[in-house]
Structure formats: C-alpha cells, structure tokens
N, CA, C and O atoms as CSV, one atom per row, in Angstrom:
chain,resi,resn,atom,element,x,y,z
A,1,MET,N,N,23.290,-3.209,-11.294
A,1,MET,CA,C,21.676,-2.935,-10.404
A,1,MET,C,C,21.728,-3.819,-9.033
A,1,MET,O,O,22.392,-4.847,-8.890
A,2,ALA,N,N,20.966,-3.261,-8.142
A,2,ALA,CA,C,21.286,-3.909,-6.907
A,2,ALA,C,C,20.669,-5.313,-6.843
A,2,ALA,O,O,19.835,-5.600,-7.702
A,3,THR,N,N,20.934,-6.038,-6.091
A,3,THR,CA,C,20.768,-7.293,-5.943
A,3,THR,C,C,18.945,-7.346,-5.506
A,3,THR,O,O,18.119,-8.074,-6.057
A,4,ASN,N,N,18.658,-6.315,-4.330
A,4,ASN,CA,C,17.363,-6.108,-4.052
A,4,ASN,C,C,16.850,-4.767,-4.246
A,4,ASN,O,O,17.078,-3.865,-3.441
A,5,SER,N,N,16.127,-4.612,-5.352
A,5,SER,CA,C,15.665,-3.348,-5.960
A,5,SER,C,C,14.003,-3.628,-6.076
A,5,SER,O,O,13.636,-4.385,-6.974
A,6,MET,N,N,13.057,-3.068,-5.239
A,6,MET,CA,C,11.720,-3.014,-5.332
A,6,MET,C,C,11.356,-1.413,-5.609
A,6,MET,O,O,11.728,-0.474,-4.906
A,7,HIS,N,N,10.691,-1.352,-6.584
A,7,HIS,CA,C,9.921,-0.123,-6.824
A,7,HIS,C,C,8.423,-0.521,-6.200
A,7,HIS,O,O,7.881,-1.608,-6.395
A,8,VAL,N,N,7.886,0.525,-5.444
A,8,VAL,CA,C,6.419,0.483,-5.076
A,8,VAL,C,C,5.584,1.866,-6.031
A,8,VAL,O,O,6.092,2.964,-6.260
A,9,TYR,N,N,4.531,1.510,-6.356
A,9,TYR,CA,C,3.727,2.673,-6.956
A,9,TYR,C,C,2.201,2.472,-6.316
A,9,TYR,O,O,1.606,1.396,-6.253
A,10,VAL,N,N,1.793,3.549,-5.933
A,10,VAL,CA,C,0.509,3.475,-5.829
A,10,VAL,C,C,-0.882,4.133,-6.085
A,10,VAL,O,O,-0.876,5.297,-5.686
A,11,THR,N,N,-1.919,3.798,-6.559
A,11,THR,CA,C,-3.137,4.687,-6.925
A,11,THR,C,C,-4.308,4.407,-6.057
A,11,THR,O,O,-4.734,3.374,-5.541
A,12,SER,N,N,-4.785,5.928,-6.054
A,12,SER,CA,C,-6.321,5.555,-4.824
A,12,SER,C,C,-7.289,6.335,-5.742
A,12,SER,O,O,-7.230,7.169,-6.646
A,13,GLU,N,N,-8.223,5.625,-5.033
A,13,GLU,CA,C,-9.675,6.447,-5.541
A,13,GLU,C,C,-10.506,6.195,-4.711
A,13,GLU,O,O,-10.648,5.080,-4.207
A,14,HIS,N,N,-11.324,7.407,-4.391
A,14,HIS,CA,C,-12.397,7.361,-3.735
A,14,HIS,C,C,-13.671,6.558,-4.171
A,14,HIS,O,O,-13.708,6.477,-5.398
A,15,LYS,N,N,-14.851,5.868,-3.485
A,15,LYS,CA,C,-15.433,5.028,-3.893
A,15,LYS,C,C,-16.996,5.833,-3.332
A,15,LYS,O,O,-17.573,5.385,-2.342
A,16,PRO,N,N,-17.465,6.858,-3.984
A,16,PRO,CA,C,-18.589,7.380,-3.587
A,16,PRO,C,C,-19.974,6.268,-3.310
A,16,PRO,O,O,-20.713,6.440,-2.341
A,17,ASN,N,N,-20.158,5.296,-4.158
A,17,ASN,CA,C,-20.884,4.284,-4.065
A,17,ASN,C,C,-20.972,3.533,-2.468
A,17,ASN,O,O,-21.992,3.203,-1.864
A,18,LYS,N,N,-19.851,3.428,-2.129
A,18,LYS,CA,C,-19.465,2.689,-0.652
A,18,LYS,C,C,-19.290,4.000,0.658
A,18,LYS,O,O,-19.277,3.774,1.868
A,19,SER,N,N,-19.197,5.050,0.148
A,19,SER,CA,C,-19.101,6.073,1.044
A,19,SER,C,C,-20.685,6.374,1.532
A,19,SER,O,O,-21.691,6.054,0.899
A,20,ILE,N,N,-20.639,7.111,2.894
A,20,ILE,CA,C,-21.626,7.840,3.638
A,20,ILE,C,C,-21.254,8.926,4.128
A,20,ILE,O,O,-20.869,8.946,5.297
A,21,PRO,N,N,-21.276,9.985,3.424
A,21,PRO,CA,C,-20.551,11.342,4.406
A,21,PRO,C,C,-21.082,11.801,5.416
A,21,PRO,O,O,-20.440,12.281,6.350
A,22,SER,N,N,-22.637,11.698,5.356
A,22,SER,CA,C,-23.345,12.307,6.342
A,22,SER,C,C,-23.222,11.240,7.876
A,22,SER,O,O,-23.783,11.554,8.926
A,23,LYS,N,N,-22.625,10.343,7.755
A,23,LYS,CA,C,-22.262,9.296,8.715
A,23,LYS,C,C,-20.463,9.606,9.183
A,23,LYS,O,O,-20.027,9.421,10.320
A,24,GLY,N,N,-19.738,10.044,8.145
A,24,GLY,CA,C,-18.510,10.269,8.573
A,24,GLY,C,C,-17.864,8.828,7.713
A,24,GLY,O,O,-16.801,8.404,8.168
A,25,ILE,N,N,-18.240,8.358,6.957
A,25,ILE,CA,C,-17.600,7.122,6.441
A,25,ILE,C,C,-17.434,7.354,5.069
A,25,ILE,O,O,-18.343,7.394,4.241
A,26,TYR,N,N,-15.824,7.556,4.790
A,26,TYR,CA,C,-15.343,7.675,3.057
A,26,TYR,C,C,-14.539,6.434,3.295
A,26,TYR,O,O,-13.843,6.027,4.225
A,27,VAL,N,N,-14.910,5.951,2.036
A,27,VAL,CA,C,-14.323,4.560,1.340
A,27,VAL,C,C,-13.390,4.887,0.134
A,27,VAL,O,O,-13.872,5.607,-0.740
A,28,PHE,N,N,-12.139,4.451,-0.011
A,28,PHE,CA,C,-11.164,4.729,-1.037
A,28,PHE,C,C,-10.825,2.926,-1.395
A,28,PHE,O,O,-11.156,2.034,-0.614
A,29,SER,N,N,-10.342,2.760,-2.294
A,29,SER,CA,C,-9.523,1.797,-2.914
A,29,SER,C,C,-8.147,2.066,-3.388
A,29,SER,O,O,-8.099,3.190,-3.886
A,30,TYR,N,N,-7.132,1.515,-3.414
A,30,TYR,CA,C,-6.304,1.837,-3.540
A,30,TYR,C,C,-5.056,0.216,-4.389
A,30,TYR,O,O,-4.826,-0.850,-3.818
A,31,THR,N,N,-4.737,0.473,-5.243
A,31,THR,CA,C,-3.726,-0.470,-6.134
A,31,THR,C,C,-2.658,-0.131,-5.741
A,31,THR,O,O,-2.307,1.009,-5.436
A,32,VAL,N,N,-1.912,-1.324,-5.712
A,32,VAL,CA,C,-0.532,-0.942,-5.395
A,32,VAL,C,C,0.358,-2.075,-6.747
A,32,VAL,O,O,-0.033,-3.194,-7.079
A,33,HIS,N,N,1.404,-1.453,-7.215
A,33,HIS,CA,C,2.042,-2.305,-8.276
A,33,HIS,C,C,3.474,-2.375,-7.794
A,33,HIS,O,O,4.281,-1.447,-7.720
A,34,ILE,N,N,3.656,-3.785,-7.448
A,34,ILE,CA,C,5.167,-3.991,-6.939
A,34,ILE,C,C,6.061,-4.528,-8.306
A,34,ILE,O,O,5.739,-5.481,-9.017
A,35,THR,N,N,7.162,-3.734,-8.462
A,35,THR,CA,C,8.126,-4.178,-9.540
A,35,THR,C,C,9.474,-4.642,-9.277
A,35,THR,O,O,10.322,-3.760,-9.134
A,36,ASN,N,N,9.787,-5.675,-9.197
A,36,ASN,CA,C,11.449,-6.005,-8.914
A,36,ASN,C,C,12.443,-5.874,-10.128
A,36,ASN,O,O,12.704,-6.395,-11.212
A,37,ASN,N,N,12.843,-4.848,-9.274
A,37,ASN,CA,C,14.306,-4.232,-10.586
A,37,ASN,C,C,15.747,-4.915,-9.827
A,37,ASN,O,O,16.830,-4.330,-9.812
A,38,GLY,N,N,15.573,-5.844,-9.408
A,38,GLY,CA,C,16.683,-6.692,-8.962
A,38,GLY,C,C,17.265,-7.461,-9.711
A,38,GLY,O,O,17.101,-7.301,-10.921
A,39,THR,N,N,18.080,-8.482,-9.256
A,39,THR,CA,C,18.613,-9.223,-9.826
A,39,THR,C,C,18.122,-10.666,-9.370
A,39,THR,O,O,18.442,-11.604,-10.100
A,40,GLN,N,N,17.386,-10.921,-8.247
A,40,GLN,CA,C,16.851,-12.140,-8.000
A,40,GLN,C,C,15.535,-11.911,-7.162
A,40,GLN,O,O,15.195,-10.841,-6.656
A,41,SER,N,N,14.931,-12.976,-7.113
A,41,SER,CA,C,13.377,-13.173,-7.101
A,41,SER,C,C,13.689,-13.130,-5.610
A,41,SER,O,O,14.683,-13.548,-5.016
A,42,ALA,N,N,12.312,-12.364,-5.029
A,42,ALA,CA,C,11.812,-12.299,-3.864
A,42,ALA,C,C,10.285,-12.293,-3.368
A,42,ALA,O,O,9.327,-11.864,-4.011
A,43,GLN,N,N,10.268,-12.748,-2.347
A,43,GLN,CA,C,8.829,-12.865,-1.790
A,43,GLN,C,C,8.577,-11.978,-0.572
A,43,GLN,O,O,9.355,-11.894,0.379
A,44,LEU,N,N,7.317,-11.268,-0.696
A,44,LEU,CA,C,6.639,-10.569,0.031
A,44,LEU,C,C,6.321,-11.396,1.422
A,44,LEU,O,O,5.640,-12.422,1.413
A,45,ILE,N,N,6.791,-10.932,2.405
A,45,ILE,CA,C,6.718,-11.734,3.830
A,45,ILE,C,C,5.666,-10.787,4.736
A,45,ILE,O,O,4.899,-11.300,5.550
A,46,SER,N,N,5.720,-9.499,4.518
A,46,SER,CA,C,4.863,-8.933,5.582
A,46,SER,C,C,4.526,-7.581,5.032
A,46,SER,O,O,5.099,-7.261,3.990
A,47,ARG,N,N,3.608,-6.667,5.622
A,47,ARG,CA,C,3.310,-5.568,5.059
A,47,ARG,C,C,3.101,-4.480,6.431
A,47,ARG,O,O,2.670,-5.021,7.449
A,48,HIS,N,N,3.331,-3.273,6.485
A,48,HIS,CA,C,3.249,-2.141,7.981
A,48,HIS,C,C,2.477,-1.096,7.277
A,48,HIS,O,O,3.091,-0.598,6.333
A,49,TRP,N,N,1.355,-0.659,7.478
A,49,TRP,CA,C,0.659,0.374,7.287
A,49,TRP,C,C,0.716,1.725,8.130
A,49,TRP,O,O,0.963,1.612,9.331
A,50,ILE,N,N,0.592,2.480,7.812
A,50,ILE,CA,C,0.369,3.899,8.743
A,50,ILE,C,C,-0.690,4.699,7.896
A,50,ILE,O,O,-0.478,5.299,6.843
A,51,ILE,N,N,-1.812,4.584,8.547
A,51,ILE,CA,C,-3.157,5.728,7.941
A,51,ILE,C,C,-3.535,6.452,9.126
A,51,ILE,O,O,-3.584,6.102,10.305
A,52,ALA,N,N,-3.873,7.889,8.366
A,52,ALA,CA,C,-4.047,8.952,8.681
A,52,ALA,C,C,-5.011,9.733,8.107
A,52,ALA,O,O,-5.039,9.976,6.901
A,53,ASP,N,N,-6.071,10.278,9.176
A,53,ASP,CA,C,-7.019,10.963,8.507
A,53,ASP,C,C,-6.766,12.567,8.657
A,53,ASP,O,O,-5.677,12.981,9.053
A,54,ALA,N,N,-7.846,13.453,8.314
A,54,ALA,CA,C,-7.542,14.903,8.547
A,54,ALA,C,C,-7.639,15.196,9.753
A,54,ALA,O,O,-7.187,16.289,10.095
A,55,MET,N,N,-8.170,14.435,10.629
A,55,MET,CA,C,-8.249,14.680,11.833
A,55,MET,C,C,-6.795,14.263,12.721
A,55,MET,O,O,-6.714,14.168,13.945
A,56,GLN,N,N,-5.911,14.091,11.915
A,56,GLN,CA,C,-4.599,13.258,12.539
A,56,GLN,C,C,-4.605,12.010,13.244
A,56,GLN,O,O,-3.679,11.691,13.990
A,57,THR,N,N,-5.604,11.295,13.041
A,57,THR,CA,C,-6.300,10.491,13.725
A,57,THR,C,C,-5.252,8.863,12.915
A,57,THR,O,O,-5.198,8.567,11.721
A,58,ILE,N,N,-4.758,8.326,13.785
A,58,ILE,CA,C,-3.376,7.626,13.192
A,58,ILE,C,C,-3.830,6.015,13.480
A,58,ILE,O,O,-4.080,5.670,14.634
A,59,ARG,N,N,-3.920,5.051,12.352
A,59,ARG,CA,C,-4.219,3.816,12.608
A,59,ARG,C,C,-2.938,3.032,11.654
A,59,ARG,O,O,-2.536,3.309,10.525
A,60,LYS,N,N,-2.395,1.694,12.847
A,60,LYS,CA,C,-1.214,1.128,12.341
A,60,LYS,C,C,-1.895,-0.169,11.879
A,60,LYS,O,O,-2.676,-0.744,12.637
A,61,VAL,N,N,-1.623,-0.639,10.663
A,61,VAL,CA,C,-1.871,-2.103,10.248
A,61,VAL,C,C,-0.468,-2.751,9.809
A,61,VAL,O,O,0.475,-2.335,9.135
A,62,SER,N,N,-0.796,-4.177,10.612
A,62,SER,CA,C,0.581,-5.165,10.310
A,62,SER,C,C,-0.193,-6.082,10.088
A,62,SER,O,O,-1.340,-6.249,10.502
A,63,GLY,N,N,0.828,-7.097,8.994
A,63,GLY,CA,C,0.202,-8.524,9.055
A,63,GLY,C,C,0.968,-9.017,7.967
A,63,GLY,O,O,1.611,-8.321,7.181
A,64,LEU,N,N,0.837,-10.605,7.961
A,64,LEU,CA,C,1.635,-11.262,7.099
A,64,LEU,C,C,1.115,-11.032,5.434
A,64,LEU,O,O,-0.091,-10.964,5.195
A,65,GLY,N,N,1.969,-10.939,4.511
A,65,GLY,CA,C,1.188,-10.819,2.968
A,65,GLY,C,C,0.674,-9.712,2.882
A,65,GLY,O,O,0.849,-8.792,3.681
A,66,VAL,N,N,-0.084,-9.687,1.800
A,66,VAL,CA,C,-0.926,-8.822,1.354
A,66,VAL,C,C,-2.050,-9.561,0.290
A,66,VAL,O,O,-1.754,-10.267,-0.674
A,67,VAL,N,N,-3.699,-9.117,0.842
A,67,VAL,CA,C,-4.603,-9.653,0.950
A,67,VAL,C,C,-4.502,-11.421,0.389
A,67,VAL,O,O,-4.948,-12.057,-0.566
A,68,GLY,N,N,-3.863,-11.646,1.295
A,68,GLY,CA,C,-3.948,-13.049,1.461
A,68,GLY,C,C,-2.843,-14.181,0.914
A,68,GLY,O,O,-2.934,-15.398,1.073
A,69,LYS,N,N,-1.843,-13.501,0.270
A,69,LYS,CA,C,-0.755,-13.831,-0.568
A,69,LYS,C,C,0.735,-13.442,-0.267
A,69,LYS,O,O,1.181,-12.595,0.507
A,70,GLN,N,N,1.228,-14.119,-0.922
A,70,GLN,CA,C,2.896,-13.873,-0.171
A,70,GLN,C,C,3.442,-13.991,-1.359
A,70,GLN,O,O,4.159,-14.982,-1.491
A,71,PRO,N,N,3.299,-13.088,-2.539
A,71,PRO,CA,C,4.023,-13.478,-3.530
A,71,PRO,C,C,5.388,-13.225,-3.664
A,71,PRO,O,O,6.055,-12.324,-3.156
A,72,LEU,N,N,5.847,-14.472,-4.691
A,72,LEU,CA,C,7.421,-14.429,-5.070
A,72,LEU,C,C,7.317,-13.585,-6.770
A,72,LEU,O,O,6.682,-13.778,-7.806
A,73,ILE,N,N,8.322,-12.617,-6.287
A,73,ILE,CA,C,8.086,-11.713,-7.497
A,73,ILE,C,C,9.514,-11.867,-8.147
A,73,ILE,O,O,10.410,-11.599,-7.345
A,74,ALA,N,N,9.985,-12.264,-9.515
A,74,ALA,CA,C,10.775,-12.595,-10.125
A,74,ALA,C,C,11.543,-11.386,-10.759
A,74,ALA,O,O,10.814,-10.445,-11.072
A,75,PRO,N,N,12.950,-11.233,-11.018
A,75,PRO,CA,C,13.878,-10.324,-11.682
A,75,PRO,C,C,12.628,-9.540,-12.910
A,75,PRO,O,O,12.362,-10.172,-13.932
A,76,GLY,N,N,12.294,-8.846,-12.779
A,76,GLY,CA,C,11.729,-7.994,-13.729
A,76,GLY,C,C,10.106,-7.947,-13.823
A,76,GLY,O,O,9.335,-7.344,-14.570
A,77,GLY,N,N,9.938,-8.777,-12.824
A,77,GLY,CA,C,8.614,-9.043,-12.435
A,77,GLY,C,C,7.810,-8.080,-11.985
A,77,GLY,O,O,8.276,-7.003,-11.613
A,78,THR,N,N,6.213,-8.407,-11.958
A,78,THR,CA,C,5.413,-6.960,-11.626
A,78,THR,C,C,4.261,-7.944,-10.649
A,78,THR,O,O,3.814,-9.043,-10.975
A,79,PHE,N,N,4.012,-7.312,-9.608
A,79,PHE,CA,C,2.698,-7.769,-8.653
A,79,PHE,C,C,1.626,-6.758,-8.408
A,79,PHE,O,O,1.998,-5.669,-7.971
A,80,GLN,N,N,0.800,-6.882,-8.547
A,80,GLN,CA,C,-0.517,-5.593,-8.589
A,80,GLN,C,C,-1.098,-6.494,-7.849
A,80,GLN,O,O,-0.952,-7.695,-8.078
A,81,TYR,N,N,-2.068,-5.880,-6.551
A,81,TYR,CA,C,-3.032,-6.207,-6.210
A,81,TYR,C,C,-3.611,-4.658,-5.325
A,81,TYR,O,O,-2.935,-3.695,-4.964
A,82,SER,N,N,-5.137,-4.912,-5.173
A,82,SER,CA,C,-6.121,-3.735,-4.938
A,82,SER,C,C,-6.861,-3.886,-3.277
A,82,SER,O,O,-7.222,-4.961,-2.798
A,83,SER,N,N,-6.945,-2.845,-2.740
A,83,SER,CA,C,-7.751,-3.125,-1.395
A,83,SER,C,C,-8.583,-1.781,-0.964
A,83,SER,O,O,-8.720,-0.814,-1.713
A,84,ASN,N,N,-9.027,-1.858,0.138
A,84,ASN,CA,C,-9.568,-0.892,0.426
A,84,ASN,C,C,-9.378,-0.422,1.939
A,84,ASN,O,O,-9.040,-1.205,2.827
A,85,CYS,N,N,-9.663,1.112,2.170
A,85,CYS,CA,C,-9.599,1.879,3.112
A,85,CYS,C,C,-10.699,2.572,3.666
A,85,CYS,O,O,-11.417,3.124,2.832
A,86,GLN,N,N,-11.038,2.695,4.910
A,86,GLN,CA,C,-12.178,3.727,5.229
A,86,GLN,C,C,-11.655,4.744,6.188
A,86,GLN,O,O,-10.814,4.521,7.058
A,87,LEU,N,N,-12.159,5.729,5.974
A,87,LEU,CA,C,-11.826,6.725,7.020
A,87,LEU,C,C,-12.781,7.551,7.401
A,87,LEU,O,O,-13.739,7.764,6.658
A,88,ASP,N,N,-12.676,8.074,8.477
A,88,ASP,CA,C,-13.882,9.427,9.203
A,88,ASP,C,C,-13.708,10.511,8.574
A,88,ASP,O,O,-14.461,11.415,8.937
A,89,THR,N,N,-12.762,10.835,7.504
A,89,THR,CA,C,-12.674,12.236,6.851
A,89,THR,C,C,-12.561,11.796,5.440
A,89,THR,O,O,-12.001,10.772,5.048
A,90,ALA,N,N,-13.270,12.861,4.591
A,90,ALA,CA,C,-13.011,13.406,3.459
A,90,ALA,C,C,-11.230,12.768,2.756
A,90,ALA,O,O,-11.035,12.030,1.790
A,91,VAL,N,N,-10.230,13.399,3.677
A,91,VAL,CA,C,-9.276,13.281,3.270
A,91,VAL,C,C,-8.311,12.585,4.312
A,91,VAL,O,O,-8.639,12.641,5.497
A,92,GLY,N,N,-6.990,11.848,3.911
A,92,GLY,CA,C,-6.374,11.038,4.689
A,92,GLY,C,C,-5.077,10.739,3.836
A,92,GLY,O,O,-4.877,11.359,2.791
A,93,SER,N,N,-4.228,9.811,4.284
A,93,SER,CA,C,-3.273,9.227,3.562
A,93,SER,C,C,-2.667,7.765,4.357
A,93,SER,O,O,-2.812,7.293,5.484
A,94,MET,N,N,-1.949,7.364,3.163
A,94,MET,CA,C,-1.386,6.038,3.558
A,94,MET,C,C,-0.022,6.257,3.380
A,94,MET,O,O,0.401,7.075,2.562
A,95,ARG,N,N,0.998,5.288,4.400
A,95,ARG,CA,C,2.039,5.119,3.813
A,95,ARG,C,C,2.673,4.098,4.755
A,95,ARG,O,O,2.254,3.788,5.870
A,96,GLY,N,N,3.956,3.535,4.007
A,96,GLY,CA,C,4.158,2.198,5.040
A,96,GLY,C,C,5.547,1.272,4.587
A,96,GLY,O,O,6.637,1.663,4.167
A,97,SER,N,N,5.169,0.239,4.784
A,97,SER,CA,C,6.376,-0.537,4.260
A,97,SER,C,C,6.196,-1.962,4.127
A,97,SER,O,O,5.349,-2.526,4.821
A,98,TYR,N,N,6.965,-2.651,3.239
A,98,TYR,CA,C,6.772,-4.508,2.890
A,98,TYR,C,C,8.291,-4.911,3.322
A,98,TYR,O,O,9.284,-4.325,2.892
A,99,VAL,N,N,8.315,-5.869,4.127
A,99,VAL,CA,C,9.593,-6.975,4.479
A,99,VAL,C,C,9.451,-7.909,3.212
A,99,VAL,O,O,8.386,-8.432,2.882
A,100,PHE,N,N,10.741,-8.069,2.489
A,100,PHE,CA,C,10.663,-9.306,1.579
A,100,PHE,C,C,11.994,-10.011,2.176
A,100,PHE,O,O,12.759,-9.492,2.989
A,101,ALA,N,N,12.106,-11.243,1.630
A,101,ALA,CA,C,13.272,-12.470,1.758
A,101,ALA,C,C,13.776,-12.797,0.039
A,101,ALA,O,O,13.188,-13.402,-0.858
A,102,SER,N,N,14.817,-12.257,0.064
A,102,SER,CA,C,15.326,-12.481,-1.449
A,102,SER,C,C,15.443,-14.289,-1.453
A,102,SER,O,O,15.140,-15.080,-0.560
A,103,GLU,N,N,15.921,-14.503,-2.627
A,103,GLU,CA,C,16.279,-16.078,-2.881
A,103,GLU,C,C,17.444,-16.590,-2.140
A,103,GLU,O,O,17.566,-17.780,-1.850
A,104,ASP,N,N,18.404,-15.565,-1.802
A,104,ASP,CA,C,19.618,-15.860,-0.953
A,104,ASP,C,C,19.272,-15.948,0.337
A,104,ASP,O,O,20.273,-16.239,0.993
A,105,GLY,N,N,18.179,-15.814,1.102
A,105,GLY,CA,C,17.567,-15.545,2.304
A,105,GLY,C,C,17.778,-14.438,3.260
A,105,GLY,O,O,17.459,-14.501,4.448
A,106,LYS,N,N,18.458,-13.186,2.556
A,106,LYS,CA,C,18.579,-12.050,3.291
A,106,LYS,C,C,16.945,-11.301,2.899
A,106,LYS,O,O,16.243,-11.313,1.889
A,107,VAL,N,N,16.802,-10.657,4.319
A,107,VAL,CA,C,15.343,-9.744,4.625
A,107,VAL,C,C,15.801,-8.903,4.609
A,107,VAL,O,O,16.856,-8.589,5.159
A,108,PHE,N,N,14.906,-8.125,3.766
A,108,PHE,CA,C,14.909,-6.083,3.506
A,108,PHE,C,C,13.763,-5.961,3.356
A,108,PHE,O,O,12.925,-6.765,2.948
A,109,GLU,N,N,13.617,-4.210,3.918
A,109,GLU,CA,C,12.548,-3.546,4.006
A,109,GLU,C,C,12.322,-2.768,2.819
A,109,GLU,O,O,13.404,-2.332,2.426
A,110,VAL,N,N,11.380,-2.417,2.095
A,110,VAL,CA,C,11.083,-1.559,1.433
A,110,VAL,C,C,10.098,-0.331,1.738
A,110,VAL,O,O,9.011,-0.501,2.290
A,111,PRO,N,N,10.503,0.730,1.392
A,111,PRO,CA,C,9.447,1.972,2.020
A,111,PRO,C,C,8.194,1.811,1.248
A,111,PRO,O,O,8.239,0.984,0.337
A,112,ILE,N,N,7.122,2.426,1.436
A,112,ILE,CA,C,5.575,2.590,0.570
A,112,ILE,C,C,5.610,4.233,0.561
A,112,ILE,O,O,5.252,4.882,1.544
A,113,PRO,N,N,5.960,4.681,-0.347
A,113,PRO,CA,C,5.933,6.003,-0.417
A,113,PRO,C,C,4.202,6.712,0.440
A,113,PRO,O,O,3.194,6.015,0.325
A,114,GLU,N,N,4.139,7.793,1.054
A,114,GLU,CA,C,2.936,8.131,0.958
A,114,GLU,C,C,2.303,8.636,-0.059
A,114,GLU,O,O,2.865,9.387,-0.857
A,115,PHE,N,N,0.756,8.202,-0.178
A,115,PHE,CA,C,-0.285,8.715,-0.929
A,115,PHE,C,C,-1.412,9.134,-0.036
A,115,PHE,O,O,-1.617,8.850,1.144
A,116,VAL,N,N,-2.174,9.960,-0.964
A,116,VAL,CA,C,-3.307,10.778,-0.619
A,116,VAL,C,C,-4.499,9.995,-0.675
A,116,VAL,O,O,-4.503,9.285,-1.680
A,117,LEU,N,N,-5.446,9.876,-0.004
A,117,LEU,CA,C,-6.640,9.616,0.124
A,117,LEU,C,C,-7.514,10.629,0.036
A,117,LEU,O,O,-7.559,11.255,1.095
A,118,ALA,N,N,-8.298,11.087,-0.879
A,118,ALA,CA,C,-9.301,12.721,-1.144
A,118,ALA,C,C,-10.404,12.353,-1.865
A,118,ALA,O,O,-10.375,11.821,-2.974
A,119,ALA,N,N,-11.593,12.702,-1.091
A,119,ALA,CA,C,-12.741,12.714,-1.995
A,119,ALA,C,C,-12.532,13.613,-2.937
A,119,ALA,O,O,-11.578,14.389,-2.894
A,120,PRO,N,N,-13.404,13.596,-3.880
A,120,PRO,CA,C,-13.417,14.899,-5.065
A,120,PRO,C,C,-13.911,16.268,-4.645
A,120,PRO,O,O,-15.099,16.399,-4.349
A,121,GLN,N,N,-13.193,17.156,-4.604
A,121,GLN,CA,C,-13.248,18.357,-4.396
A,121,GLN,C,C,-13.371,18.718,-3.220
A,121,GLN,O,O,-14.242,19.426,-2.716
A,122,THR,N,N,-12.214,18.076,-2.625
A,122,THR,CA,C,-12.013,18.350,-0.995
A,122,THR,C,C,-10.412,18.976,-1.039
A,122,THR,O,O,-9.943,19.485,-0.022
A,123,LEU,N,N,-9.598,18.890,-2.343
A,123,LEU,CA,C,-8.260,19.529,-2.013
A,123,LEU,C,C,-8.370,20.541,-3.322
A,123,LEU,O,O,-8.867,20.278,-4.417
A,124,HIS,N,N,-7.809,21.672,-2.920
A,124,HIS,CA,C,-7.952,22.485,-4.070
A,124,HIS,C,C,-6.395,22.502,-4.702
A,124,HIS,O,O,-6.154,23.133,-5.731
C-alpha cells in the first residue's frame, strides 16, 4: 500500500429552498469524504477548486484547509465535511485538488474528481 494514498468522494445536492431561479441563483450543497488508505497520517493543508457553470464561467477558489479546519487523518481514518456553492445556472460542475503533508514531512497533492451540480429535471 502506498505511503500517501487518499481517496476523495463527493456527493452533491441542489438546495431549492435557498435558490431563486428567477434571479439566476442556484445553490448546491456538497459533502466531501476523504479516506486515508495510506500507511501514515496526513494533514490536509490547502484546497483548490475549479467551479464551472453551464455558460462555462469559471471560478477558482483556493485557501488553507477546508471549512476552517486542517484535519489530520490517520491511516484508515476518514474526514467528512459539507459546504455550499452558488451558481448562476441550474447546472455546473466542480473539480480540484487538496494538498496534504504526511507525518514524514512529504507534501503531496490529491486530485478531487469532477462532480456535477444540477437542479432536478435539468439533465436527461
């Protein structure tokens, strides 16, 4: 098993009670699950998101940690958090990466696979 092996899985959900389609406001929540399949603990240092809407408007968001935390994830451990994203269209996507530091001081990047943000009945 690799020393640094993180698995990232994301689920998303449209939030109709916070969206205002007539004003082009579509709100989505997403929950990220990060599992450490490696042999060392690793701390999530930073994040980088690329957010696209249906008009291919791209926003980039970077910063330290996630939701105000820089969790240390032990081997076999999982960290989960939820956040929100607002788009101008009913469909979009997110992808990105996390930067981690392992307990031996090595820094490594983990891709976050692209996932879809879609209000119900917008995709066939």
